[in-house]
Biopython code that builds the backbone (N, CA, C, O; Angstrom):
import numpy as np
from Bio.PDB.StructureBuilder import StructureBuilder

atoms = [
    (1, "MET", "N", (-25.547, 149.116, -80.862)),
    (1, "MET", "CA", (-25.684, 150.365, -81.682)),
    (1, "MET", "C", (-26.942, 149.856, -82.761)),
    (1, "MET", "O", (-26.835, 148.826, -83.428)),
    (2, "ASP", "N", (-28.168, 150.775, -82.811)),
    (2, "ASP", "CA", (-29.040, 150.736, -83.792)),
    (2, "ASP", "C", (-28.512, 150.825, -85.329)),
    (2, "ASP", "O", (-27.532, 151.541, -85.536)),
    (3, "PRO", "N", (-29.109, 150.140, -86.411)),
    (3, "PRO", "CA", (-28.999, 150.067, -87.804)),
    (3, "PRO", "C", (-28.470, 151.325, -88.245)),
    (3, "PRO", "O", (-27.471, 151.409, -88.960)),
    (4, "VAL", "N", (-29.401, 152.706, -87.655)),
    (4, "VAL", "CA", (-29.559, 153.848, -88.407)),
    (4, "VAL", "C", (-28.300, 154.382, -87.786)),
    (4, "VAL", "O", (-27.463, 154.627, -88.654)),
    (5, "ALA", "N", (-27.904, 154.635, -86.592)),
    (5, "ALA", "CA", (-26.954, 155.026, -85.933)),
    (5, "ALA", "C", (-25.641, 154.374, -86.571)),
    (5, "ALA", "O", (-24.727, 155.120, -86.921)),
    (6, "LEU", "N", (-25.562, 153.312, -86.688)),
    (6, "LEU", "CA", (-24.312, 152.796, -87.352)),
    (6, "LEU", "C", (-23.749, 153.016, -88.575)),
    (6, "LEU", "O", (-22.586, 153.282, -88.877)),
    (7, "GLN", "N", (-24.953, 152.835, -89.391)),
    (7, "GLN", "CA", (-25.034, 153.631, -91.001)),
    (7, "GLN", "C", (-24.549, 155.420, -90.818)),
    (7, "GLN", "O", (-23.675, 156.038, -91.424)),
    (8, "THR", "N", (-25.212, 155.744, -90.073)),
    (8, "THR", "CA", (-24.904, 157.261, -89.834)),
    (8, "THR", "C", (-23.400, 157.635, -89.469)),
    (8, "THR", "O", (-22.848, 158.526, -90.115)),
    (9, "GLU", "N", (-22.789, 157.035, -88.541)),
    (9, "GLU", "CA", (-21.468, 156.829, -88.180)),
    (9, "GLU", "C", (-20.482, 156.396, -89.551)),
    (9, "GLU", "O", (-19.455, 156.998, -89.866)),
    (10, "GLU", "N", (-20.960, 155.412, -90.150)),
    (10, "GLU", "CA", (-20.322, 155.137, -91.389)),
    (10, "GLU", "C", (-20.371, 156.232, -92.790)),
    (10, "GLU", "O", (-19.470, 156.395, -93.614)),
    (11, "LEU", "N", (-21.482, 156.781, -92.755)),
    (11, "LEU", "CA", (-21.673, 158.072, -93.525)),
    (11, "LEU", "C", (-20.580, 159.134, -93.307)),
    (11, "LEU", "O", (-19.844, 159.527, -94.212)),
    (12, "ILE", "N", (-20.532, 159.588, -91.965)),
    (12, "ILE", "CA", (-20.018, 160.667, -91.259)),
    (12, "ILE", "C", (-18.149, 160.231, -91.598)),
    (12, "ILE", "O", (-17.301, 161.017, -92.021)),
    (13, "SER", "N", (-17.976, 158.958, -91.291)),
    (13, "SER", "CA", (-16.638, 158.548, -91.716)),
    (13, "SER", "C", (-16.146, 158.810, -93.236)),
    (13, "SER", "O", (-15.115, 159.347, -93.641)),
    (14, "ALA", "N", (-17.226, 158.252, -93.928)),
    (14, "ALA", "CA", (-17.044, 158.651, -95.320)),
    (14, "ALA", "C", (-16.911, 160.119, -95.734)),
    (14, "ALA", "O", (-15.985, 160.454, -96.473)),
    (15, "ILE", "N", (-17.578, 160.780, -95.398)),
    (15, "ILE", "CA", (-17.436, 162.496, -95.500)),
    (15, "ILE", "C", (-16.028, 162.751, -95.009)),
    (15, "ILE", "O", (-15.173, 163.271, -95.725)),
    (16, "ARG", "N", (-15.816, 162.364, -93.753)),
    (16, "ARG", "CA", (-14.339, 162.841, -93.045)),
    (16, "ARG", "C", (-13.358, 162.354, -93.960)),
    (16, "ARG", "O", (-12.315, 163.007, -94.010)),
    (17, "SER", "N", (-13.465, 161.313, -94.725)),
    (17, "SER", "CA", (-12.233, 160.754, -95.450)),
    (17, "SER", "C", (-12.164, 161.203, -96.921)),
    (17, "SER", "O", (-11.227, 160.940, -97.674)),
    (18, "SER", "N", (-13.279, 161.920, -97.250)),
    (18, "SER", "CA", (-13.642, 162.227, -98.539)),
    (18, "SER", "C", (-12.428, 163.457, -98.895)),
    (18, "SER", "O", (-11.816, 164.109, -98.049)),
    (19, "ARG", "N", (-12.299, 163.548, -100.253)),
    (19, "ARG", "CA", (-11.088, 164.592, -100.627)),
    (19, "ARG", "C", (-11.634, 166.111, -100.419)),
    (19, "ARG", "O", (-10.850, 167.026, -100.167)),
    (20, "ASP", "N", (-12.906, 166.292, -100.531)),
    (20, "ASP", "CA", (-13.245, 167.816, -100.459)),
    (20, "ASP", "C", (-12.990, 167.992, -99.082)),
    (20, "ASP", "O", (-12.477, 169.051, -98.720)),
    (21, "TYR", "N", (-13.373, 166.789, -97.951)),
    (21, "TYR", "CA", (-13.424, 167.334, -96.784)),
    (21, "TYR", "C", (-11.695, 167.415, -96.018)),
    (21, "TYR", "O", (-11.344, 168.099, -95.057)),
    (22, "LEU", "N", (-10.982, 166.589, -96.738)),
    (22, "LEU", "CA", (-9.406, 166.523, -96.422)),
    (22, "LEU", "C", (-8.978, 167.844, -96.919)),
    (22, "LEU", "O", (-8.253, 168.471, -96.146)),
    (23, "ARG", "N", (-9.237, 168.333, -97.905)),
    (23, "ARG", "CA", (-9.144, 169.805, -98.666)),
    (23, "ARG", "C", (-9.523, 170.744, -97.869)),
    (23, "ARG", "O", (-8.681, 171.610, -97.630)),
    (24, "TYR", "N", (-10.727, 170.851, -97.295)),
    (24, "TYR", "CA", (-11.110, 171.643, -96.260)),
    (24, "TYR", "C", (-10.416, 171.672, -94.987)),
    (24, "TYR", "O", (-10.076, 172.808, -94.657)),
    (25, "LYS", "N", (-10.080, 170.652, -94.098)),
    (25, "LYS", "CA", (-9.428, 170.517, -93.109)),
    (25, "LYS", "C", (-7.900, 171.172, -93.069)),
    (25, "LYS", "O", (-7.325, 171.734, -92.137)),
    (26, "LYS", "N", (-7.450, 170.890, -94.436)),
    (26, "LYS", "CA", (-5.943, 171.445, -94.665)),
    (26, "LYS", "C", (-5.791, 172.908, -94.902)),
    (26, "LYS", "O", (-4.851, 173.616, -94.539)),
    (27, "CYS", "N", (-6.983, 173.296, -95.645)),
    (27, "CYS", "CA", (-6.865, 174.975, -95.762)),
    (27, "CYS", "C", (-7.296, 175.518, -94.526)),
    (27, "CYS", "O", (-6.744, 176.536, -94.108)),
    (28, "GLU", "N", (-8.463, 174.826, -93.707)),
    (28, "GLU", "CA", (-8.633, 175.557, -92.456)),
    (28, "GLU", "C", (-7.349, 175.460, -91.256)),
    (28, "GLU", "O", (-7.420, 176.227, -90.296)),
    (29, "GLU", "N", (-6.412, 174.676, -91.341)),
    (29, "GLU", "CA", (-5.264, 174.573, -90.621)),
    (29, "GLU", "C", (-4.384, 175.572, -91.000)),
    (29, "GLU", "O", (-3.848, 176.173, -90.069)),
    (30, "GLN", "N", (-4.050, 175.958, -92.306)),
    (30, "GLN", "CA", (-3.330, 176.885, -92.805)),
    (30, "GLN", "C", (-3.841, 178.074, -92.655)),
    (30, "GLN", "O", (-2.969, 178.942, -92.600)),
    (31, "LEU", "N", (-5.340, 178.610, -92.531)),
    (31, "LEU", "CA", (-5.903, 179.756, -92.147)),
    (31, "LEU", "C", (-5.822, 179.995, -90.782)),
    (31, "LEU", "O", (-5.757, 181.190, -90.495)),
    (32, "ARG", "N", (-5.804, 179.101, -89.726)),
    (32, "ARG", "CA", (-5.762, 179.118, -88.420)),
    (32, "ARG", "C", (-4.331, 179.755, -88.282)),
    (32, "ARG", "O", (-4.241, 180.548, -87.345)),
    (33, "GLN", "N", (-3.322, 179.584, -88.947)),
    (33, "GLN", "CA", (-2.085, 180.154, -88.525)),
    (33, "GLN", "C", (-1.680, 181.761, -89.024)),
    (33, "GLN", "O", (-0.608, 182.353, -88.894)),
    (34, "ASN", "N", (-2.912, 182.200, -89.617)),
    (34, "ASN", "CA", (-2.533, 183.455, -89.948)),
    (34, "ASN", "C", (-4.162, 184.142, -89.083)),
    (34, "ASN", "O", (-5.136, 184.435, -89.777)),
    (35, "PRO", "N", (-4.177, 184.254, -87.978)),
    (35, "PRO", "CA", (-5.370, 184.915, -87.477)),
    (35, "PRO", "C", (-5.865, 186.156, -87.487)),
    (35, "PRO", "O", (-6.829, 186.493, -86.799)),
    (36, "GLU", "N", (-5.134, 187.045, -88.401)),
    (36, "GLU", "CA", (-5.655, 188.442, -88.701)),
    (36, "GLU", "C", (-6.777, 187.972, -90.218)),
    (36, "GLU", "O", (-7.887, 188.442, -90.467)),
    (37, "LEU", "N", (-6.085, 187.033, -90.929)),
    (37, "LEU", "CA", (-6.804, 186.751, -92.205)),
    (37, "LEU", "C", (-7.886, 185.986, -91.695)),
    (37, "LEU", "O", (-9.012, 186.278, -92.100)),
    (38, "LYS", "N", (-7.762, 185.141, -90.951)),
    (38, "LYS", "CA", (-9.095, 184.165, -90.149)),
    (38, "LYS", "C", (-10.292, 185.117, -89.942)),
    (38, "LYS", "O", (-11.421, 185.085, -90.431)),
    (39, "LYS", "N", (-9.704, 185.996, -89.052)),
    (39, "LYS", "CA", (-10.779, 186.812, -88.397)),
    (39, "LYS", "C", (-11.670, 187.730, -89.887)),
    (39, "LYS", "O", (-12.839, 188.116, -89.921)),
    (40, "LYS", "N", (-10.768, 187.829, -90.793)),
    (40, "LYS", "CA", (-11.837, 188.675, -91.952)),
    (40, "LYS", "C", (-12.450, 187.677, -92.715)),
    (40, "LYS", "O", (-13.434, 188.002, -93.380)),
    (41, "VAL", "N", (-11.974, 186.296, -92.748)),
    (41, "VAL", "CA", (-12.595, 185.634, -93.716)),
    (41, "VAL", "C", (-13.907, 185.170, -92.812)),
    (41, "VAL", "O", (-14.991, 185.098, -93.392)),
    (42, "ASP", "N", (-13.839, 184.910, -91.649)),
    (42, "ASP", "CA", (-14.928, 184.453, -90.795)),
    (42, "ASP", "C", (-15.952, 185.756, -90.869)),
    (42, "ASP", "O", (-17.129, 185.533, -91.150)),
    (43, "GLU", "N", (-15.421, 187.402, -90.565)),
    (43, "GLU", "CA", (-16.258, 188.220, -90.851)),
    (43, "GLU", "C", (-17.030, 188.138, -92.100)),
    (43, "GLU", "O", (-18.189, 188.543, -92.187)),
    (44, "TYR", "N", (-16.381, 187.617, -93.047)),
    (44, "TYR", "CA", (-17.031, 187.592, -94.643)),
    (44, "TYR", "C", (-18.178, 186.349, -94.480)),
    (44, "TYR", "O", (-19.306, 186.321, -94.972)),
    (45, "ARG", "N", (-17.576, 185.422, -93.702)),
    (45, "ARG", "CA", (-18.795, 184.218, -93.702)),
    (45, "ARG", "C", (-20.138, 184.776, -93.115)),
    (45, "ARG", "O", (-21.244, 184.539, -93.602)),
    (46, "VAL", "N", (-19.903, 185.538, -92.018)),
    (46, "VAL", "CA", (-20.816, 185.873, -91.416)),
    (46, "VAL", "C", (-21.794, 186.740, -92.067)),
    (46, "VAL", "O", (-23.015, 186.592, -92.012)),
    (47, "ARG", "N", (-20.964, 187.938, -92.878)),
    (47, "ARG", "CA", (-21.936, 188.809, -93.623)),
    (47, "ARG", "C", (-22.565, 187.999, -94.796)),
    (47, "ARG", "O", (-23.628, 188.396, -95.273)),
    (48, "ASN", "N", (-21.990, 186.945, -95.253)),
    (48, "ASN", "CA", (-22.583, 186.156, -96.382)),
    (48, "ASN", "C", (-23.781, 185.584, -95.950)),
    (48, "ASN", "O", (-24.909, 185.883, -96.339)),
    (49, "PHE", "N", (-23.426, 184.623, -95.005)),
    (49, "PHE", "CA", (-24.597, 184.048, -94.451)),
    (49, "PHE", "C", (-25.940, 184.943, -93.883)),
    (49, "PHE", "O", (-27.117, 184.652, -94.093)),
    (50, "GLN", "N", (-25.535, 185.877, -93.262)),
    (50, "GLN", "CA", (-27.012, 187.099, -93.183)),
    (50, "GLN", "C", (-27.478, 187.666, -94.260)),
    (50, "GLN", "O", (-28.566, 188.238, -94.203)),
    (51, "LEU", "N", (-26.760, 187.618, -95.427)),
    (51, "LEU", "CA", (-27.171, 188.403, -96.626)),
    (51, "LEU", "C", (-28.103, 187.075, -97.321)),
    (51, "LEU", "O", (-29.078, 187.190, -98.064)),
    (52, "GLN", "N", (-27.523, 185.914, -96.865)),
    (52, "GLN", "CA", (-28.623, 185.033, -97.494)),
    (52, "GLN", "C", (-29.974, 184.549, -96.778)),
    (52, "GLN", "O", (-30.824, 183.785, -97.236)),
    (53, "GLN", "N", (-29.952, 185.152, -95.615)),
    (53, "GLN", "CA", (-31.195, 184.877, -94.870)),
    (53, "GLN", "C", (-31.962, 185.978, -94.938)),
    (53, "GLN", "O", (-33.157, 185.901, -94.650)),
    (54, "THR", "N", (-31.273, 187.390, -95.404)),
    (54, "THR", "CA", (-32.582, 188.405, -95.570)),
    (54, "THR", "C", (-33.600, 188.670, -96.905)),
    (54, "THR", "O", (-33.358, 188.052, -97.942)),
    (55, "ASP", "N", (-34.349, 189.285, -96.864)),
    (55, "ASP", "CA", (-35.481, 189.429, -97.728)),
    (55, "ASP", "C", (-35.175, 190.800, -98.389)),
    (55, "ASP", "O", (-35.944, 191.056, -99.316)),
    (56, "ARG", "N", (-34.178, 191.794, -98.117)),
    (56, "ARG", "CA", (-33.699, 192.705, -98.982)),
    (56, "ARG", "C", (-33.063, 192.499, -100.302)),
    (56, "ARG", "O", (-32.703, 191.362, -100.608)),
    (57, "ASP", "N", (-32.929, 193.268, -100.929)),
    (57, "ASP", "CA", (-32.602, 193.158, -102.444)),
    (57, "ASP", "C", (-31.156, 192.853, -102.425)),
    (57, "ASP", "O", (-30.339, 193.746, -102.197)),
    (58, "LEU", "N", (-30.835, 191.745, -102.633)),
    (58, "LEU", "CA", (-29.825, 190.758, -102.728)),
    (58, "LEU", "C", (-28.593, 191.452, -103.861)),
    (58, "LEU", "O", (-27.383, 191.358, -103.659)),
    (59, "PHE", "N", (-29.054, 191.966, -104.745)),
    (59, "PHE", "CA", (-27.909, 192.589, -105.710)),
    (59, "PHE", "C", (-27.101, 193.571, -105.022)),
    (59, "PHE", "O", (-25.881, 193.484, -104.883)),
    (60, "ASP", "N", (-27.884, 194.573, -104.570)),
    (60, "ASP", "CA", (-27.251, 195.489, -103.847)),
    (60, "ASP", "C", (-26.338, 195.340, -102.747)),
    (60, "ASP", "O", (-25.299, 195.973, -102.555)),
    (61, "GLU", "N", (-26.951, 194.245, -101.905)),
    (61, "GLU", "CA", (-26.147, 193.908, -100.718)),
    (61, "GLU", "C", (-24.908, 192.980, -100.933)),
    (61, "GLU", "O", (-23.863, 192.983, -100.283)),
    (62, "SER", "N", (-25.262, 192.171, -102.008)),
    (62, "SER", "CA", (-23.701, 191.577, -102.497)),
    (62, "SER", "C", (-22.719, 192.531, -103.003)),
    (62, "SER", "O", (-21.535, 192.355, -102.718)),
    (63, "ASP", "N", (-23.174, 193.787, -103.912)),
    (63, "ASP", "CA", (-22.144, 194.339, -104.301)),
    (63, "ASP", "C", (-21.171, 195.224, -102.917)),
    (63, "ASP", "O", (-19.962, 195.455, -102.924)),
    (64, "GLU", "N", (-22.300, 195.615, -101.701)),
    (64, "GLU", "CA", (-21.580, 195.974, -100.515)),
    (64, "GLU", "C", (-20.735, 195.326, -100.076)),
    (64, "GLU", "O", (-19.681, 195.925, -99.865)),
    (65, "VAL", "N", (-20.783, 193.902, -99.753)),
    (65, "VAL", "CA", (-20.244, 192.727, -99.295)),
    (65, "VAL", "C", (-19.091, 192.655, -100.224)),
    (65, "VAL", "O", (-18.021, 192.658, -99.616)),
    (66, "LEU", "N", (-18.985, 192.591, -101.540)),
    (66, "LEU", "CA", (-17.984, 192.317, -102.123)),
    (66, "LEU", "C", (-17.149, 193.679, -102.290)),
    (66, "LEU", "O", (-15.944, 193.614, -102.536)),
    (67, "ARG", "N", (-17.655, 194.633, -102.183)),
    (67, "ARG", "CA", (-16.767, 195.861, -101.844)),
    (67, "ARG", "C", (-15.943, 195.655, -100.520)),
    (67, "ARG", "O", (-14.723, 195.503, -100.460)),
    (68, "GLU", "N", (-16.670, 195.674, -99.661)),
    (68, "GLU", "CA", (-16.098, 195.381, -98.334)),
    (68, "GLU", "C", (-15.061, 194.474, -98.134)),
    (68, "GLU", "O", (-14.052, 194.729, -97.477)),
    (69, "PHE", "N", (-15.296, 193.416, -98.692)),
    (69, "PHE", "CA", (-14.342, 192.081, -98.595)),
    (69, "PHE", "C", (-13.748, 191.739, -99.643)),
    (69, "PHE", "O", (-13.328, 190.582, -99.615)),
    (70, "GLY", "N", (-13.471, 192.563, -100.961)),
    (70, "GLY", "CA", (-12.975, 192.059, -102.012)),
    (70, "GLY", "C", (-11.322, 192.002, -101.914)),
    (70, "GLY", "O", (-10.678, 191.298, -102.692)),
    (71, "GLY", "N", (-10.819, 192.647, -101.090)),
    (71, "GLY", "CA", (-9.119, 192.128, -100.849)),
    (71, "GLY", "C", (-8.988, 190.893, -100.108)),
    (71, "GLY", "O", (-8.036, 190.134, -100.285)),
    (72, "VAL", "N", (-9.930, 190.670, -99.275)),
    (72, "VAL", "CA", (-9.849, 189.399, -98.700)),
    (72, "VAL", "C", (-10.068, 188.065, -99.470)),
    (72, "VAL", "O", (-9.489, 187.008, -99.218)),
    (73, "LEU", "N", (-11.020, 188.280, -100.480)),
    (73, "LEU", "CA", (-11.671, 187.440, -101.527)),
    (73, "LEU", "C", (-10.407, 187.147, -102.469)),
    (73, "LEU", "O", (-10.250, 186.010, -102.913)),
    (74, "LYS", "N", (-9.672, 187.988, -102.717)),
    (74, "LYS", "CA", (-8.388, 188.129, -103.780)),
    (74, "LYS", "C", (-7.241, 187.236, -103.056)),
    (74, "LYS", "O", (-6.297, 186.737, -103.668)),
    (75, "ASN", "N", (-7.434, 187.125, -101.842)),
    (75, "ASN", "CA", (-6.188, 186.305, -101.445)),
    (75, "ASN", "C", (-6.415, 184.755, -101.649)),
    (75, "ASN", "O", (-7.475, 184.148, -101.494)),
    (76, "PRO", "N", (-5.264, 184.277, -102.009)),
    (76, "PRO", "CA", (-5.301, 182.700, -102.439)),
    (76, "PRO", "C", (-5.868, 182.078, -101.376)),
    (76, "PRO", "O", (-6.860, 181.398, -101.636)),
    (77, "LEU", "N", (-5.466, 182.132, -100.120)),
    (77, "LEU", "CA", (-5.384, 180.960, -99.253)),
    (77, "LEU", "C", (-6.858, 181.371, -98.705)),
    (77, "LEU", "O", (-7.502, 180.338, -98.525)),
    (78, "ALA", "N", (-7.575, 182.483, -98.395)),
    (78, "ALA", "CA", (-8.776, 182.847, -98.180)),
    (78, "ALA", "C", (-9.745, 182.294, -99.328)),
    (78, "ALA", "O", (-10.780, 181.719, -98.994)),
    (79, "ALA", "N", (-9.448, 182.448, -100.559)),
    (79, "ALA", "CA", (-10.509, 182.050, -101.842)),
    (79, "ALA", "C", (-10.347, 180.302, -101.733)),
    (79, "ALA", "O", (-11.372, 179.677, -102.005)),
    (80, "GLU", "N", (-9.209, 179.557, -101.380)),
    (80, "GLU", "CA", (-9.007, 178.340, -101.491)),
    (80, "GLU", "C", (-9.953, 177.763, -100.286)),
    (80, "GLU", "O", (-10.569, 176.730, -100.549)),
    (81, "TYR", "N", (-10.096, 178.247, -99.198)),
    (81, "TYR", "CA", (-10.334, 177.997, -97.998)),
    (81, "TYR", "C", (-11.932, 177.919, -98.192)),
    (81, "TYR", "O", (-12.605, 176.923, -97.925)),
    (82, "LEU", "N", (-12.459, 179.213, -98.736)),
    (82, "LEU", "CA", (-14.039, 179.379, -98.946)),
    (82, "LEU", "C", (-14.558, 178.538, -99.885)),
    (82, "LEU", "O", (-15.743, 178.209, -99.818)),
    (83, "ASP", "N", (-13.572, 177.996, -101.074)),
    (83, "ASP", "CA", (-13.931, 176.927, -102.117)),
    (83, "ASP", "C", (-14.239, 175.594, -101.494)),
    (83, "ASP", "O", (-15.156, 174.845, -101.831)),
    (84, "ALA", "N", (-13.246, 175.367, -100.422)),
    (84, "ALA", "CA", (-13.536, 174.041, -99.965)),
    (84, "ALA", "C", (-14.347, 173.907, -98.759)),
    (84, "ALA", "O", (-14.523, 172.839, -98.172)),
    (85, "GLU", "N", (-14.899, 175.192, -98.365)),
    (85, "GLU", "CA", (-15.782, 174.960, -97.399)),
    (85, "GLU", "C", (-17.244, 174.772, -98.186)),
    (85, "GLU", "O", (-18.015, 173.882, -97.826)),
    (86, "SER", "N", (-17.540, 175.595, -99.188)),
    (86, "SER", "CA", (-18.260, 175.464, -100.403)),
    (86, "SER", "C", (-18.666, 174.122, -100.410)),
    (86, "SER", "O", (-19.635, 173.561, -99.899)),
    (87, "SER", "N", (-17.520, 173.628, -101.246)),
    (87, "SER", "CA", (-17.664, 171.988, -101.696)),
    (87, "SER", "C", (-18.027, 171.033, -100.360)),
    (87, "SER", "O", (-18.785, 170.085, -100.569)),
    (88, "VAL", "N", (-17.662, 171.182, -99.379)),
    (88, "VAL", "CA", (-18.326, 170.471, -98.086)),
    (88, "VAL", "C", (-19.561, 170.763, -97.682)),
    (88, "VAL", "O", (-20.193, 169.928, -97.035)),
    (89, "CYS", "N", (-20.058, 171.893, -97.972)),
    (89, "CYS", "CA", (-21.183, 172.370, -97.688)),
    (89, "CYS", "C", (-22.211, 171.745, -98.677)),
    (89, "CYS", "O", (-23.305, 171.282, -98.354)),
    (90, "ARG", "N", (-21.727, 171.798, -99.838)),
    (90, "ARG", "CA", (-22.559, 171.265, -100.923)),
    (90, "ARG", "C", (-23.043, 169.394, -100.929)),
    (90, "ARG", "O", (-24.003, 168.738, -101.331)),
    (91, "MET", "N", (-21.658, 169.100, -100.190)),
    (91, "MET", "CA", (-21.719, 167.535, -100.053)),
    (91, "MET", "C", (-22.878, 167.105, -99.298)),
    (91, "MET", "O", (-23.834, 166.357, -99.501)),
    (92, "VAL", "N", (-22.395, 167.949, -98.216)),
    (92, "VAL", "CA", (-23.687, 167.458, -96.994)),
    (92, "VAL", "C", (-24.936, 167.806, -97.549)),
    (92, "VAL", "O", (-25.825, 166.954, -97.533)),
    (93, "GLN", "N", (-25.169, 169.017, -98.081)),
    (93, "GLN", "CA", (-26.462, 169.312, -98.650)),
    (93, "GLN", "C", (-27.031, 168.357, -99.571)),
    (93, "GLN", "O", (-28.246, 168.162, -99.559)),
    (94, "ARG", "N", (-26.249, 167.728, -100.389)),
    (94, "ARG", "CA", (-26.765, 166.886, -101.717)),
    (94, "ARG", "C", (-27.443, 165.576, -100.481)),
    (94, "ARG", "O", (-28.623, 165.226, -100.507)),
    (95, "VAL", "N", (-26.417, 165.018, -99.488)),
    (95, "VAL", "CA", (-26.902, 163.974, -98.503)),
    (95, "VAL", "C", (-28.104, 164.130, -97.840)),
    (95, "VAL", "O", (-28.964, 163.249, -97.805)),
    (96, "VAL", "N", (-28.241, 165.627, -97.109)),
    (96, "VAL", "CA", (-29.530, 165.751, -96.736)),
    (96, "VAL", "C", (-30.660, 166.006, -97.687)),
    (96, "VAL", "O", (-31.802, 165.760, -97.301)),
    (97, "ASN", "N", (-30.468, 166.445, -98.813)),
    (97, "ASN", "CA", (-31.757, 166.328, -100.062)),
    (97, "ASN", "C", (-32.149, 165.000, -100.282)),
    (97, "ASN", "O", (-33.349, 164.778, -100.444)),
    (98, "TYR", "N", (-31.252, 163.979, -100.319)),
    (98, "TYR", "CA", (-31.197, 162.764, -100.799)),
    (98, "TYR", "C", (-32.181, 162.058, -99.687)),
    (98, "TYR", "O", (-33.273, 161.556, -99.956)),
    (99, "ILE", "N", (-31.616, 162.115, -98.469)),
    (99, "ILE", "CA", (-32.738, 161.607, -97.314)),
    (99, "ILE", "C", (-33.619, 162.302, -97.766)),
    (99, "ILE", "O", (-34.153, 161.694, -98.693)),
    (100, "ASN", "N", (-34.182, 163.525, -97.561)),
    (100, "ASN", "CA", (-35.358, 164.049, -97.553)),
    (100, "ASN", "C", (-36.209, 163.643, -98.441)),
    (100, "ASN", "O", (-37.380, 163.375, -98.172)),
    (101, "LYS", "N", (-35.603, 163.547, -99.789)),
    (101, "LYS", "CA", (-36.537, 162.757, -100.725)),
    (101, "LYS", "C", (-36.695, 161.364, -100.899)),
    (101, "LYS", "O", (-37.538, 160.944, -101.692)),
    (102, "SER", "N", (-35.795, 160.413, -100.082)),
    (102, "SER", "CA", (-36.203, 159.104, -99.440)),
    (102, "SER", "C", (-36.853, 158.645, -98.700)),
    (102, "SER", "O", (-37.273, 157.487, -98.700)),
    (103, "VAL", "N", (-37.056, 159.514, -97.909)),
    (103, "VAL", "CA", (-37.751, 159.148, -96.491)),
    (103, "VAL", "C", (-38.998, 160.202, -96.639)),
    (103, "VAL", "O", (-38.923, 161.431, -96.657)),
    (104, "ALA", "N", (-39.832, 159.615, -96.711)),
    (104, "ALA", "CA", (-41.348, 160.336, -96.929)),
    (104, "ALA", "C", (-42.122, 160.637, -95.739)),
    (104, "ALA", "O", (-42.953, 159.965, -95.128)),
    (105, "VAL", "N", (-41.635, 161.858, -95.542)),
    (105, "VAL", "CA", (-42.522, 162.667, -94.240)),
    (105, "VAL", "C", (-43.318, 163.714, -94.641)),
    (105, "VAL", "O", (-42.837, 164.769, -95.053)),
    (106, "ASP", "N", (-44.477, 163.509, -94.555)),
    (106, "ASP", "CA", (-45.328, 164.594, -94.961)),
    (106, "ASP", "C", (-45.225, 166.293, -94.151)),
    (106, "ASP", "O", (-45.821, 166.529, -93.100)),
    (107, "ILE", "N", (-44.566, 167.091, -94.709)),
    (107, "ILE", "CA", (-44.433, 168.373, -93.805)),
    (107, "ILE", "C", (-45.011, 169.540, -94.303)),
    (107, "ILE", "O", (-44.464, 169.994, -95.307)),
    (108, "PRO", "N", (-45.878, 170.084, -93.906)),
    (108, "PRO", "CA", (-46.566, 171.193, -94.348)),
    (108, "PRO", "C", (-45.969, 172.406, -94.732)),
    (108, "PRO", "O", (-45.092, 172.865, -94.000)),
    (109, "GLU", "N", (-46.346, 173.099, -95.923)),
    (109, "GLU", "CA", (-45.567, 174.357, -96.215)),
    (109, "GLU", "C", (-45.850, 175.022, -95.011)),
    (109, "GLU", "O", (-46.733, 174.733, -94.203)),
    (110, "MET", "N", (-44.783, 176.212, -94.938)),
    (110, "MET", "CA", (-45.161, 177.077, -93.851)),
    (110, "MET", "C", (-44.568, 178.579, -94.645)),
    (110, "MET", "O", (-43.663, 178.553, -95.478)),
    (111, "GLU", "N", (-45.115, 179.565, -94.299)),
    (111, "GLU", "CA", (-44.785, 180.955, -94.439)),
    (111, "GLU", "C", (-44.028, 181.383, -93.725)),
    (111, "GLU", "O", (-43.984, 181.157, -92.516)),
    (112, "LYS", "N", (-43.144, 182.225, -94.486)),
    (112, "LYS", "CA", (-42.013, 182.901, -93.858)),
    (112, "LYS", "C", (-42.614, 184.118, -92.887)),
    (112, "LYS", "O", (-43.439, 184.908, -93.347)),
    (113, "PRO", "N", (-42.250, 184.191, -91.821)),
    (113, "PRO", "CA", (-42.483, 185.171, -90.860)),
    (113, "PRO", "C", (-42.675, 186.712, -91.503)),
    (113, "PRO", "O", (-41.767, 187.344, -92.043)),
    (114, "GLY", "N", (-43.764, 187.078, -91.365)),
    (114, "GLY", "CA", (-43.817, 188.829, -91.778)),
    (114, "GLY", "C", (-44.451, 188.858, -93.020)),
    (114, "GLY", "O", (-44.477, 189.933, -93.617)),
    (115, "HIS", "N", (-45.213, 187.399, -93.753)),
    (115, "HIS", "CA", (-45.480, 187.576, -95.033)),
    (115, "HIS", "C", (-47.108, 187.068, -94.813)),
    (115, "HIS", "O", (-47.880, 187.037, -95.771)),
]
sb = StructureBuilder()
sb.init_structure("model")
sb.init_model(0)
sb.init_chain("A")
sb.init_seg("    ")
for serial, (resi, resn, name, xyz) in enumerate(atoms, 1):
    if name == "N":
        sb.init_residue(resn, " ", resi, " ")
    sb.init_atom(name, np.array(xyz, "f"), 0.0, 1.0, " ", f" {name:<3s}", serial, name[0])
structure = sb.get_structure()
């Protein structure tokens, strides 16, 4: 195995054994035991992702999503799962950002479609 692949495997292992990831997996397993709640949480996750990808007014859209999913977000298991997921995503994002800053590859700026 080449050195980069080996180090990548070690990084993945470190992430999988991290407190944040273990917490996420525990919450994920608990959520799977409640299919109805999992479905609602997944619907919220999809809407939230779509919201982040839009150019529309985020303030109004966020209010609408909060109204629609407020009950789900107040559920302790759902809230814990979403918090754990967010922690893992931030950890992975920090790793990717660090690699991007440390490995100099000149990538030109791109305009968003429709601009």
